[in-house]
PyMOL Python script that loads the backbone (N, CA, C, O; Angstrom):
from pymol import cmd

cmd.read_pdbstr("""\
ATOM      1  N   MET A   1     116.551  67.211  36.950  1.00  0.00           N
ATOM      2  CA  MET A   1     115.497  68.065  37.817  1.00  0.00           C
ATOM      3  C   MET A   1     115.230  69.286  37.333  1.00  0.00           C
ATOM      4  O   MET A   1     116.203  70.026  37.194  1.00  0.00           O
ATOM      5  N   LYS A   2     114.017  69.755  36.995  1.00  0.00           N
ATOM      6  CA  LYS A   2     113.727  71.179  36.761  1.00  0.00           C
ATOM      7  C   LYS A   2     113.450  72.102  37.994  1.00  0.00           C
ATOM      8  O   LYS A   2     112.629  71.684  38.811  1.00  0.00           O
ATOM      9  N   ARG A   3     113.995  73.206  38.196  1.00  0.00           N
ATOM     10  CA  ARG A   3     113.672  73.981  39.233  1.00  0.00           C
ATOM     11  C   ARG A   3     113.425  75.475  38.731  1.00  0.00           C
ATOM     12  O   ARG A   3     113.595  75.924  37.597  1.00  0.00           O
ATOM     13  N   ALA A   4     112.974  76.125  39.887  1.00  0.00           N
ATOM     14  CA  ALA A   4     112.331  77.535  39.822  1.00  0.00           C
ATOM     15  C   ALA A   4     112.727  78.219  41.005  1.00  0.00           C
ATOM     16  O   ALA A   4     113.061  77.627  42.031  1.00  0.00           O
ATOM     17  N   VAL A   5     112.698  79.378  40.886  1.00  0.00           N
ATOM     18  CA  VAL A   5     112.952  80.262  41.990  1.00  0.00           C
ATOM     19  C   VAL A   5     111.755  81.100  42.198  1.00  0.00           C
ATOM     20  O   VAL A   5     111.249  81.721  41.264  1.00  0.00           O
ATOM     21  N   VAL A   6     111.299  81.132  43.382  1.00  0.00           N
ATOM     22  CA  VAL A   6     110.043  81.897  43.856  1.00  0.00           C
ATOM     23  C   VAL A   6     110.643  83.041  44.829  1.00  0.00           C
ATOM     24  O   VAL A   6     111.372  82.833  45.798  1.00  0.00           O
ATOM     25  N   THR A   7     110.182  84.288  44.365  1.00  0.00           N
ATOM     26  CA  THR A   7     110.272  85.359  45.573  1.00  0.00           C
ATOM     27  C   THR A   7     108.907  86.152  45.743  1.00  0.00           C
ATOM     28  O   THR A   7     108.063  86.468  44.904  1.00  0.00           O
ATOM     29  N   VAL A   8     108.982  86.381  47.208  1.00  0.00           N
ATOM     30  CA  VAL A   8     107.808  86.821  47.607  1.00  0.00           C
ATOM     31  C   VAL A   8     108.222  88.133  48.510  1.00  0.00           C
ATOM     32  O   VAL A   8     109.154  88.066  49.312  1.00  0.00           O
ATOM     33  N   ILE A   9     107.424  89.376  48.305  1.00  0.00           N
ATOM     34  CA  ILE A   9     107.833  90.653  48.946  1.00  0.00           C
ATOM     35  C   ILE A   9     106.473  91.263  49.205  1.00  0.00           C
ATOM     36  O   ILE A   9     105.555  91.375  48.393  1.00  0.00           O
ATOM     37  N   GLY A  10     106.498  91.652  50.518  1.00  0.00           N
ATOM     38  CA  GLY A  10     105.336  92.590  50.991  1.00  0.00           C
ATOM     39  C   GLY A  10     105.114  92.777  52.500  1.00  0.00           C
ATOM     40  O   GLY A  10     105.806  92.247  53.369  1.00  0.00           O
ATOM     41  N   ASN A  11     104.067  93.594  52.709  1.00  0.00           N
ATOM     42  CA  ASN A  11     104.130  93.750  54.278  1.00  0.00           C
ATOM     43  C   ASN A  11     103.648  92.605  54.995  1.00  0.00           C
ATOM     44  O   ASN A  11     102.616  92.037  54.636  1.00  0.00           O
ATOM     45  N   ASP A  12     104.264  92.258  55.898  1.00  0.00           N
ATOM     46  CA  ASP A  12     104.257  91.143  56.894  1.00  0.00           C
ATOM     47  C   ASP A  12     102.753  91.042  57.442  1.00  0.00           C
ATOM     48  O   ASP A  12     102.163  91.960  58.011  1.00  0.00           O
ATOM     49  N   ARG A  13     102.310  89.950  57.210  1.00  0.00           N
ATOM     50  CA  ARG A  13     100.832  89.348  57.722  1.00  0.00           C
ATOM     51  C   ARG A  13     101.028  87.978  57.991  1.00  0.00           C
ATOM     52  O   ARG A  13     102.010  87.436  57.485  1.00  0.00           O
ATOM     53  N   PRO A  14     100.140  87.224  58.812  1.00  0.00           N
ATOM     54  CA  PRO A  14     100.050  86.040  58.824  1.00  0.00           C
ATOM     55  C   PRO A  14      99.405  85.353  57.800  1.00  0.00           C
ATOM     56  O   PRO A  14      98.442  85.885  57.246  1.00  0.00           O
ATOM     57  N   GLY A  15      99.844  84.107  57.423  1.00  0.00           N
ATOM     58  CA  GLY A  15      99.395  83.247  56.397  1.00  0.00           C
ATOM     59  C   GLY A  15     100.265  83.256  55.062  1.00  0.00           C
ATOM     60  O   GLY A  15      99.935  82.478  54.167  1.00  0.00           O
ATOM     61  N   ILE A  16     101.282  84.039  54.897  1.00  0.00           N
ATOM     62  CA  ILE A  16     101.801  84.162  53.859  1.00  0.00           C
ATOM     63  C   ILE A  16     102.675  82.876  53.563  1.00  0.00           C
ATOM     64  O   ILE A  16     102.421  82.294  52.509  1.00  0.00           O
ATOM     65  N   ILE A  17     103.528  82.440  54.254  1.00  0.00           N
ATOM     66  CA  ILE A  17     104.181  81.281  54.185  1.00  0.00           C
ATOM     67  C   ILE A  17     103.171  79.930  53.954  1.00  0.00           C
ATOM     68  O   ILE A  17     103.479  78.976  53.240  1.00  0.00           O
ATOM     69  N   ALA A  18     102.259  80.022  54.498  1.00  0.00           N
ATOM     70  CA  ALA A  18     101.271  78.849  54.565  1.00  0.00           C
ATOM     71  C   ALA A  18     100.640  79.023  53.121  1.00  0.00           C
ATOM     72  O   ALA A  18     100.524  77.978  52.480  1.00  0.00           O
ATOM     73  N   GLY A  19     100.242  80.124  52.558  1.00  0.00           N
ATOM     74  CA  GLY A  19      99.455  80.347  51.361  1.00  0.00           C
ATOM     75  C   GLY A  19     100.356  79.922  50.158  1.00  0.00           C
ATOM     76  O   GLY A  19      99.890  79.245  49.243  1.00  0.00           O
ATOM     77  N   VAL A  20     101.580  80.309  50.178  1.00  0.00           N
ATOM     78  CA  VAL A  20     102.603  80.163  48.952  1.00  0.00           C
ATOM     79  C   VAL A  20     102.862  78.540  49.074  1.00  0.00           C
ATOM     80  O   VAL A  20     102.749  77.843  48.065  1.00  0.00           O
ATOM     81  N   SER A  21     103.136  78.089  50.072  1.00  0.00           N
ATOM     82  CA  SER A  21     103.426  76.541  50.493  1.00  0.00           C
ATOM     83  C   SER A  21     102.334  75.813  49.874  1.00  0.00           C
ATOM     84  O   SER A  21     102.521  75.044  48.931  1.00  0.00           O
ATOM     85  N   LYS A  22     101.135  76.054  50.413  1.00  0.00           N
ATOM     86  CA  LYS A  22      99.931  75.188  49.829  1.00  0.00           C
ATOM     87  C   LYS A  22      99.710  75.236  48.512  1.00  0.00           C
ATOM     88  O   LYS A  22      99.329  74.206  47.955  1.00  0.00           O
ATOM     89  N   THR A  23      99.916  76.494  47.724  1.00  0.00           N
ATOM     90  CA  THR A  23      99.895  76.785  46.308  1.00  0.00           C
ATOM     91  C   THR A  23     100.777  75.712  45.617  1.00  0.00           C
ATOM     92  O   THR A  23     100.277  75.009  44.739  1.00  0.00           O
ATOM     93  N   LEU A  24     102.084  75.563  45.987  1.00  0.00           N
ATOM     94  CA  LEU A  24     102.951  75.065  45.486  1.00  0.00           C
ATOM     95  C   LEU A  24     102.824  73.558  45.459  1.00  0.00           C
ATOM     96  O   LEU A  24     102.971  72.866  44.451  1.00  0.00           O
ATOM     97  N   ALA A  25     102.494  73.064  46.843  1.00  0.00           N
ATOM     98  CA  ALA A  25     102.126  71.730  47.162  1.00  0.00           C
ATOM     99  C   ALA A  25     100.830  71.237  46.073  1.00  0.00           C
ATOM    100  O   ALA A  25     100.930  70.287  45.297  1.00  0.00           O
ATOM    101  N   ASP A  26      99.774  71.999  46.201  1.00  0.00           N
ATOM    102  CA  ASP A  26      98.821  71.621  45.464  1.00  0.00           C
ATOM    103  C   ASP A  26      99.063  71.229  43.762  1.00  0.00           C
ATOM    104  O   ASP A  26      98.433  70.405  43.098  1.00  0.00           O
ATOM    105  N   ASN A  27     100.136  72.074  43.348  1.00  0.00           N
ATOM    106  CA  ASN A  27     100.758  71.877  41.967  1.00  0.00           C
ATOM    107  C   ASN A  27     101.907  70.911  41.814  1.00  0.00           C
ATOM    108  O   ASN A  27     102.662  70.874  40.842  1.00  0.00           O
ATOM    109  N   GLN A  28     101.961  70.104  42.919  1.00  0.00           N
ATOM    110  CA  GLN A  28     103.226  69.022  42.934  1.00  0.00           C
ATOM    111  C   GLN A  28     104.621  69.659  42.747  1.00  0.00           C
ATOM    112  O   GLN A  28     105.552  69.057  42.211  1.00  0.00           O
ATOM    113  N   ALA A  29     104.702  70.936  43.232  1.00  0.00           N
ATOM    114  CA  ALA A  29     106.100  71.646  43.369  1.00  0.00           C
ATOM    115  C   ALA A  29     106.434  71.188  44.808  1.00  0.00           C
ATOM    116  O   ALA A  29     105.740  71.168  45.825  1.00  0.00           O
ATOM    117  N   ASN A  30     107.910  70.772  44.541  1.00  0.00           N
ATOM    118  CA  ASN A  30     108.470  70.374  45.918  1.00  0.00           C
ATOM    119  C   ASN A  30     109.377  71.599  46.373  1.00  0.00           C
ATOM    120  O   ASN A  30     110.109  72.140  45.544  1.00  0.00           O
ATOM    121  N   ILE A  31     109.329  72.008  47.616  1.00  0.00           N
ATOM    122  CA  ILE A  31     110.334  73.286  48.215  1.00  0.00           C
ATOM    123  C   ILE A  31     111.660  72.488  48.591  1.00  0.00           C
ATOM    124  O   ILE A  31     111.770  71.641  49.478  1.00  0.00           O
ATOM    125  N   LEU A  32     112.577  72.918  47.775  1.00  0.00           N
ATOM    126  CA  LEU A  32     113.854  72.744  48.168  1.00  0.00           C
ATOM    127  C   LEU A  32     114.724  73.217  49.211  1.00  0.00           C
ATOM    128  O   LEU A  32     115.421  72.547  49.973  1.00  0.00           O
ATOM    129  N   ASP A  33     114.577  74.555  49.137  1.00  0.00           N
ATOM    130  CA  ASP A  33     115.229  75.322  50.196  1.00  0.00           C
ATOM    131  C   ASP A  33     114.351  76.802  50.073  1.00  0.00           C
ATOM    132  O   ASP A  33     113.800  77.310  49.097  1.00  0.00           O
ATOM    133  N   VAL A  34     114.462  77.227  51.390  1.00  0.00           N
ATOM    134  CA  VAL A  34     113.691  78.721  51.685  1.00  0.00           C
ATOM    135  C   VAL A  34     114.596  79.359  52.527  1.00  0.00           C
ATOM    136  O   VAL A  34     115.399  78.819  53.287  1.00  0.00           O
ATOM    137  N   ALA A  35     114.379  80.738  52.308  1.00  0.00           N
ATOM    138  CA  ALA A  35     115.173  81.745  53.161  1.00  0.00           C
ATOM    139  C   ALA A  35     114.210  82.741  53.215  1.00  0.00           C
ATOM    140  O   ALA A  35     113.664  83.096  52.171  1.00  0.00           O
ATOM    141  N   GLN A  36     113.872  83.333  54.469  1.00  0.00           N
ATOM    142  CA  GLN A  36     112.846  84.414  54.877  1.00  0.00           C
ATOM    143  C   GLN A  36     113.439  85.459  55.912  1.00  0.00           C
ATOM    144  O   GLN A  36     114.168  85.099  56.836  1.00  0.00           O
ATOM    145  N   THR A  37     113.090  86.731  55.702  1.00  0.00           N
ATOM    146  CA  THR A  37     113.463  87.786  56.410  1.00  0.00           C
ATOM    147  C   THR A  37     112.473  88.640  56.471  1.00  0.00           C
ATOM    148  O   THR A  37     111.742  88.892  55.513  1.00  0.00           O
ATOM    149  N   LEU A  38     112.365  89.203  57.724  1.00  0.00           N
ATOM    150  CA  LEU A  38     111.432  90.347  57.995  1.00  0.00           C
ATOM    151  C   LEU A  38     112.322  91.523  58.400  1.00  0.00           C
ATOM    152  O   LEU A  38     113.088  91.530  59.363  1.00  0.00           O
ATOM    153  N   MET A  39     112.100  92.571  57.480  1.00  0.00           N
ATOM    154  CA  MET A  39     112.926  93.794  57.785  1.00  0.00           C
ATOM    155  C   MET A  39     111.884  94.800  58.106  1.00  0.00           C
ATOM    156  O   MET A  39     111.150  95.221  57.212  1.00  0.00           O
ATOM    157  N   ASP A  40     111.778  95.204  59.320  1.00  0.00           N
ATOM    158  CA  ASP A  40     110.915  96.105  59.863  1.00  0.00           C
ATOM    159  C   ASP A  40     109.427  95.687  59.680  1.00  0.00           C
ATOM    160  O   ASP A  40     109.024  95.064  60.663  1.00  0.00           O
ATOM    161  N   LYS A  41     108.670  95.821  58.887  1.00  0.00           N
ATOM    162  CA  LYS A  41     107.364  95.316  58.721  1.00  0.00           C
ATOM    163  C   LYS A  41     107.327  94.670  57.311  1.00  0.00           C
ATOM    164  O   LYS A  41     106.317  94.068  56.946  1.00  0.00           O
ATOM    165  N   ILE A  42     108.503  94.799  56.453  1.00  0.00           N
ATOM    166  CA  ILE A  42     108.525  94.047  55.139  1.00  0.00           C
ATOM    167  C   ILE A  42     109.004  92.710  55.169  1.00  0.00           C
ATOM    168  O   ILE A  42     110.140  92.472  55.580  1.00  0.00           O
ATOM    169  N   PHE A  43     108.123  91.680  54.709  1.00  0.00           N
ATOM    170  CA  PHE A  43     108.435  90.493  54.501  1.00  0.00           C
ATOM    171  C   PHE A  43     109.046  90.032  53.210  1.00  0.00           C
ATOM    172  O   PHE A  43     108.579  90.450  52.150  1.00  0.00           O
ATOM    173  N   THR A  44     110.098  89.167  53.227  1.00  0.00           N
ATOM    174  CA  THR A  44     110.862  88.733  51.967  1.00  0.00           C
ATOM    175  C   THR A  44     111.089  87.071  52.073  1.00  0.00           C
ATOM    176  O   THR A  44     111.425  86.489  53.105  1.00  0.00           O
ATOM    177  N   MET A  45     110.896  86.601  51.105  1.00  0.00           N
ATOM    178  CA  MET A  45     111.081  85.237  51.145  1.00  0.00           C
ATOM    179  C   MET A  45     111.358  84.876  49.745  1.00  0.00           C
ATOM    180  O   MET A  45     110.817  85.371  48.756  1.00  0.00           O
ATOM    181  N   SER A  46     112.440  83.773  49.775  1.00  0.00           N
ATOM    182  CA  SER A  46     113.041  83.262  48.327  1.00  0.00           C
ATOM    183  C   SER A  46     113.015  81.685  48.584  1.00  0.00           C
ATOM    184  O   SER A  46     113.433  81.097  49.582  1.00  0.00           O
ATOM    185  N   MET A  47     112.463  81.182  47.517  1.00  0.00           N
ATOM    186  CA  MET A  47     112.342  79.704  47.598  1.00  0.00           C
ATOM    187  C   MET A  47     112.989  79.046  46.374  1.00  0.00           C
ATOM    188  O   MET A  47     112.779  79.510  45.253  1.00  0.00           O
ATOM    189  N   LEU A  48     113.788  77.950  46.569  1.00  0.00           N
ATOM    190  CA  LEU A  48     114.123  77.080  45.270  1.00  0.00           C
ATOM    191  C   LEU A  48     113.204  75.970  45.297  1.00  0.00           C
ATOM    192  O   LEU A  48     113.033  75.258  46.286  1.00  0.00           O
ATOM    193  N   ILE A  49     112.580  75.828  44.122  1.00  0.00           N
ATOM    194  CA  ILE A  49     111.643  74.714  44.227  1.00  0.00           C
ATOM    195  C   ILE A  49     111.729  73.721  43.095  1.00  0.00           C
ATOM    196  O   ILE A  49     112.106  74.111  41.990  1.00  0.00           O
ATOM    197  N   ASP A  50     111.409  72.482  43.299  1.00  0.00           N
ATOM    198  CA  ASP A  50     111.581  71.478  42.172  1.00  0.00           C
ATOM    199  C   ASP A  50     110.129  71.169  41.541  1.00  0.00           C
ATOM    200  O   ASP A  50     109.138  70.758  42.144  1.00  0.00           O
ATOM    201  N   ILE A  51     110.255  71.462  40.222  1.00  0.00           N
ATOM    202  CA  ILE A  51     108.869  71.802  39.395  1.00  0.00           C
ATOM    203  C   ILE A  51     108.722  70.404  38.267  1.00  0.00           C
ATOM    204  O   ILE A  51     107.912  70.294  37.347  1.00  0.00           O
ATOM    205  N   THR A  52     109.711  69.493  38.661  1.00  0.00           N
ATOM    206  CA  THR A  52     109.698  68.242  37.662  1.00  0.00           C
ATOM    207  C   THR A  52     108.276  67.561  37.639  1.00  0.00           C
ATOM    208  O   THR A  52     107.875  66.979  36.631  1.00  0.00           O
ATOM    209  N   GLU A  53     107.524  67.662  38.808  1.00  0.00           N
ATOM    210  CA  GLU A  53     106.537  66.790  38.965  1.00  0.00           C
ATOM    211  C   GLU A  53     105.111  67.611  38.744  1.00  0.00           C
ATOM    212  O   GLU A  53     103.993  67.149  38.971  1.00  0.00           O
ATOM    213  N   ILE A  54     105.416  68.940  38.248  1.00  0.00           N
ATOM    214  CA  ILE A  54     104.107  69.569  38.000  1.00  0.00           C
ATOM    215  C   ILE A  54     103.070  69.190  37.012  1.00  0.00           C
ATOM    216  O   ILE A  54     103.283  69.018  35.811  1.00  0.00           O
ATOM    217  N   ASP A  55     102.024  69.083  37.565  1.00  0.00           N
ATOM    218  CA  ASP A  55     100.964  68.506  36.664  1.00  0.00           C
ATOM    219  C   ASP A  55     100.534  69.585  35.687  1.00  0.00           C
ATOM    220  O   ASP A  55     100.506  69.269  34.498  1.00  0.00           O
ATOM    221  N   ALA A  56     100.220  70.734  36.013  1.00  0.00           N
ATOM    222  CA  ALA A  56      99.662  71.854  35.226  1.00  0.00           C
ATOM    223  C   ALA A  56     100.975  72.264  34.385  1.00  0.00           C
ATOM    224  O   ALA A  56     102.082  71.748  34.538  1.00  0.00           O
ATOM    225  N   LYS A  57     100.627  73.366  33.399  1.00  0.00           N
ATOM    226  CA  LYS A  57     101.752  73.910  32.840  1.00  0.00           C
ATOM    227  C   LYS A  57     102.266  75.044  33.951  1.00  0.00           C
ATOM    228  O   LYS A  57     101.619  75.519  34.884  1.00  0.00           O
ATOM    229  N   PHE A  58     103.700  75.335  33.531  1.00  0.00           N
ATOM    230  CA  PHE A  58     104.372  76.084  34.566  1.00  0.00           C
ATOM    231  C   PHE A  58     103.507  77.568  34.350  1.00  0.00           C
ATOM    232  O   PHE A  58     103.525  78.252  35.373  1.00  0.00           O
ATOM    233  N   SER A  59     102.846  78.103  33.334  1.00  0.00           N
ATOM    234  CA  SER A  59     102.232  79.310  33.298  1.00  0.00           C
ATOM    235  C   SER A  59     101.018  79.153  34.260  1.00  0.00           C
ATOM    236  O   SER A  59     100.645  80.013  35.058  1.00  0.00           O
ATOM    237  N   ASN A  60     100.529  78.083  34.092  1.00  0.00           N
ATOM    238  CA  ASN A  60      99.389  78.139  35.178  1.00  0.00           C
ATOM    239  C   ASN A  60      99.791  78.157  36.795  1.00  0.00           C
ATOM    240  O   ASN A  60      99.022  78.531  37.681  1.00  0.00           O
ATOM    241  N   LEU A  61     101.002  77.732  36.978  1.00  0.00           N
ATOM    242  CA  LEU A  61     101.346  77.823  38.348  1.00  0.00           C
ATOM    243  C   LEU A  61     101.899  79.320  38.594  1.00  0.00           C
ATOM    244  O   LEU A  61     101.928  79.715  39.759  1.00  0.00           O
ATOM    245  N   GLN A  62     102.256  80.012  37.756  1.00  0.00           N
ATOM    246  CA  GLN A  62     102.361  81.473  37.682  1.00  0.00           C
ATOM    247  C   GLN A  62     101.107  82.279  37.983  1.00  0.00           C
ATOM    248  O   GLN A  62     101.126  83.153  38.850  1.00  0.00           O
ATOM    249  N   VAL A  63     100.149  82.029  37.360  1.00  0.00           N
ATOM    250  CA  VAL A  63      98.674  82.424  37.266  1.00  0.00           C
ATOM    251  C   VAL A  63      98.286  82.397  38.914  1.00  0.00           C
ATOM    252  O   VAL A  63      98.018  83.396  39.580  1.00  0.00           O
ATOM    253  N   GLU A  64      98.321  81.085  39.372  1.00  0.00           N
ATOM    254  CA  GLU A  64      97.783  80.689  40.712  1.00  0.00           C
ATOM    255  C   GLU A  64      98.644  81.563  41.806  1.00  0.00           C
ATOM    256  O   GLU A  64      98.102  82.228  42.688  1.00  0.00           O
ATOM    257  N   LEU A  65     100.062  81.463  41.620  1.00  0.00           N
ATOM    258  CA  LEU A  65     100.715  82.398  42.625  1.00  0.00           C
ATOM    259  C   LEU A  65     100.504  83.713  42.665  1.00  0.00           C
ATOM    260  O   LEU A  65     100.585  84.334  43.725  1.00  0.00           O
ATOM    261  N   THR A  66     100.198  84.310  41.465  1.00  0.00           N
ATOM    262  CA  THR A  66      99.895  85.971  41.340  1.00  0.00           C
ATOM    263  C   THR A  66      98.540  86.027  42.122  1.00  0.00           C
ATOM    264  O   THR A  66      98.372  86.858  43.014  1.00  0.00           O
ATOM    265  N   LYS A  67      97.555  85.098  41.756  1.00  0.00           N
ATOM    266  CA  LYS A  67      96.346  85.352  42.618  1.00  0.00           C
ATOM    267  C   LYS A  67      96.310  85.309  44.157  1.00  0.00           C
ATOM    268  O   LYS A  67      95.587  85.970  44.902  1.00  0.00           O
ATOM    269  N   VAL A  68      97.363  84.276  44.518  1.00  0.00           N
ATOM    270  CA  VAL A  68      97.458  83.974  45.896  1.00  0.00           C
ATOM    271  C   VAL A  68      98.178  85.361  46.571  1.00  0.00           C
ATOM    272  O   VAL A  68      97.686  85.965  47.524  1.00  0.00           O
ATOM    273  N   GLY A  69      99.278  85.694  45.974  1.00  0.00           N
ATOM    274  CA  GLY A  69      99.673  87.121  46.276  1.00  0.00           C
ATOM    275  C   GLY A  69      98.939  88.175  46.364  1.00  0.00           C
ATOM    276  O   GLY A  69      99.076  88.897  47.352  1.00  0.00           O
ATOM    277  N   GLN A  70      97.953  88.515  45.309  1.00  0.00           N
ATOM    278  CA  GLN A  70      96.953  89.414  45.322  1.00  0.00           C
ATOM    279  C   GLN A  70      96.093  89.403  46.808  1.00  0.00           C
ATOM    280  O   GLN A  70      96.014  90.327  47.617  1.00  0.00           O
ATOM    281  N   LYS A  71      95.515  88.125  46.884  1.00  0.00           N
ATOM    282  CA  LYS A  71      94.787  87.593  48.082  1.00  0.00           C
ATOM    283  C   LYS A  71      95.655  88.120  49.462  1.00  0.00           C
ATOM    284  O   LYS A  71      95.174  88.844  50.334  1.00  0.00           O
ATOM    285  N   LEU A  72      96.949  87.621  49.449  1.00  0.00           N
ATOM    286  CA  LEU A  72      97.644  88.091  50.696  1.00  0.00           C
ATOM    287  C   LEU A  72      98.272  89.386  50.685  1.00  0.00           C
ATOM    288  O   LEU A  72      98.906  89.789  51.660  1.00  0.00           O
ATOM    289  N   GLY A  73      98.124  90.072  49.607  1.00  0.00           N
ATOM    290  CA  GLY A  73      98.724  91.327  49.682  1.00  0.00           C
ATOM    291  C   GLY A  73     100.194  91.668  49.598  1.00  0.00           C
ATOM    292  O   GLY A  73     100.776  92.672  50.008  1.00  0.00           O
ATOM    293  N   VAL A  74     100.680  90.554  48.942  1.00  0.00           N
ATOM    294  CA  VAL A  74     102.132  90.502  48.613  1.00  0.00           C
ATOM    295  C   VAL A  74     102.503  90.468  47.001  1.00  0.00           C
ATOM    296  O   VAL A  74     101.611  90.252  46.181  1.00  0.00           O
ATOM    297  N   SER A  75     103.683  90.661  46.651  1.00  0.00           N
ATOM    298  CA  SER A  75     103.977  90.228  45.291  1.00  0.00           C
ATOM    299  C   SER A  75     104.698  88.958  45.261  1.00  0.00           C
ATOM    300  O   SER A  75     105.567  88.749  46.107  1.00  0.00           O
ATOM    301  N   ILE A  76     104.424  88.103  44.380  1.00  0.00           N
ATOM    302  CA  ILE A  76     105.024  86.807  44.294  1.00  0.00           C
ATOM    303  C   ILE A  76     105.373  86.491  42.709  1.00  0.00           C
ATOM    304  O   ILE A  76     104.495  86.334  41.860  1.00  0.00           O
ATOM    305  N   GLN A  77     106.726  86.425  42.456  1.00  0.00           N
ATOM    306  CA  GLN A  77     107.216  86.055  41.286  1.00  0.00           C
ATOM    307  C   GLN A  77     107.856  84.568  41.086  1.00  0.00           C
ATOM    308  O   GLN A  77     108.301  83.968  42.064  1.00  0.00           O
ATOM    309  N   ILE A  78     107.878  84.103  40.016  1.00  0.00           N
ATOM    310  CA  ILE A  78     108.296  82.802  39.791  1.00  0.00           C
ATOM    311  C   ILE A  78     109.292  82.617  38.595  1.00  0.00           C
ATOM    312  O   ILE A  78     108.892  83.094  37.534  1.00  0.00           O
ATOM    313  N   GLN A  79     110.271  82.131  38.582  1.00  0.00           N
ATOM    314  CA  GLN A  79     111.148  82.193  37.207  1.00  0.00           C
ATOM    315  C   GLN A  79     111.660  80.806  37.279  1.00  0.00           C
ATOM    316  O   GLN A  79     111.880  80.185  38.319  1.00  0.00           O
ATOM    317  N   ARG A  80     111.845  80.340  35.944  1.00  0.00           N
ATOM    318  CA  ARG A  80     112.682  78.930  35.778  1.00  0.00           C
ATOM    319  C   ARG A  80     114.079  79.264  36.257  1.00  0.00           C
ATOM    320  O   ARG A  80     114.480  80.426  36.204  1.00  0.00           O
ATOM    321  N   GLU A  81     114.941  78.137  36.793  1.00  0.00           N
ATOM    322  CA  GLU A  81     115.935  78.585  37.376  1.00  0.00           C
ATOM    323  C   GLU A  81     117.025  79.022  36.341  1.00  0.00           C
ATOM    324  O   GLU A  81     117.877  79.840  36.687  1.00  0.00           O
ATOM    325  N   GLU A  82     117.016  78.439  34.942  1.00  0.00           N
ATOM    326  CA  GLU A  82     117.871  79.080  34.016  1.00  0.00           C
ATOM    327  C   GLU A  82     117.817  80.508  33.604  1.00  0.00           C
ATOM    328  O   GLU A  82     118.759  81.199  33.216  1.00  0.00           O
ATOM    329  N   ILE A  83     116.521  80.855  33.752  1.00  0.00           N
ATOM    330  CA  ILE A  83     116.073  82.324  33.240  1.00  0.00           C
ATOM    331  C   ILE A  83     116.546  83.167  34.663  1.00  0.00           C
ATOM    332  O   ILE A  83     117.098  84.255  34.501  1.00  0.00           O
ATOM    333  N   PHE A  84     116.374  82.769  35.750  1.00  0.00           N
ATOM    334  CA  PHE A  84     116.775  83.441  36.877  1.00  0.00           C
ATOM    335  C   PHE A  84     118.562  83.659  36.754  1.00  0.00           C
ATOM    336  O   PHE A  84     119.095  84.766  36.830  1.00  0.00           O
ATOM    337  N   ASN A  85     119.164  82.621  36.593  1.00  0.00           N
ATOM    338  CA  ASN A  85     120.533  82.712  36.455  1.00  0.00           C
ATOM    339  C   ASN A  85     120.957  83.472  35.341  1.00  0.00           C
ATOM    340  O   ASN A  85     121.968  84.166  35.456  1.00  0.00           O
ATOM    341  N   SER A  86     120.327  83.438  34.281  1.00  0.00           N
ATOM    342  CA  SER A  86     120.849  84.379  33.073  1.00  0.00           C
ATOM    343  C   SER A  86     120.381  85.854  33.373  1.00  0.00           C
ATOM    344  O   SER A  86     121.015  86.815  32.935  1.00  0.00           O
ATOM    345  N   MET A  87     119.372  85.976  34.053  1.00  0.00           N
ATOM    346  CA  MET A  87     119.163  87.442  34.427  1.00  0.00           C
ATOM    347  C   MET A  87     120.028  88.021  35.216  1.00  0.00           C
ATOM    348  O   MET A  87     120.388  89.184  35.035  1.00  0.00           O
ATOM    349  N   SER A  88     120.507  87.199  36.283  1.00  0.00           N
ATOM    350  CA  SER A  88     121.283  87.551  37.391  1.00  0.00           C
ATOM    351  C   SER A  88     122.846  87.797  36.991  1.00  0.00           C
ATOM    352  O   SER A  88     123.582  88.410  37.763  1.00  0.00           O
ATOM    353  N   LYS A  89     123.288  87.314  35.813  1.00  0.00           N
ATOM    354  CA  LYS A  89     124.387  87.535  35.228  1.00  0.00           C
ATOM    355  C   LYS A  89     124.491  88.873  34.463  1.00  0.00           C
ATOM    356  O   LYS A  89     125.559  89.463  34.306  1.00  0.00           O
ATOM    357  N   ILE A  90     123.431  89.258  34.050  1.00  0.00           N
ATOM    358  CA  ILE A  90     123.345  90.703  33.434  1.00  0.00           C
ATOM    359  C   ILE A  90     123.837  92.001  34.344  1.00  0.00           C
ATOM    360  O   ILE A  90     123.777  93.139  33.879  1.00  0.00           O
TER     361      ILE A  90
END
""", "prot")
cmd.dss("prot")
cmd.show_as("cartoon", "prot")
cmd.util.cbc("prot")
cmd.orient("prot")
C-alpha cells in the first residue's frame, strides 16, 4: 500500500472537509484516518490516505489540492508517507 499524509491549516469555514475529501475521492485516494481540531478560529486537519489507486500522477494531486486550498482559503500540503517520516526524524 502506498500512503501519504495530508495537512490542512487555515481559518475555519464551512466546506473545508468536504472540499478536501471530494478532491481525494475524485483522484481515487482513500482516507484511512483523519484528525481535525479547531483552535479558536484556526482549523487544522491531518489525514493519512491510501494513494495506491491514484489514476493521475502524485504531482497532479498536489496541484489539485493546492487549488482547492486557495479556493477555500487554507493551506493544504501532501507528502508521501516515507518523505513525511524521514522529515519528522530530522
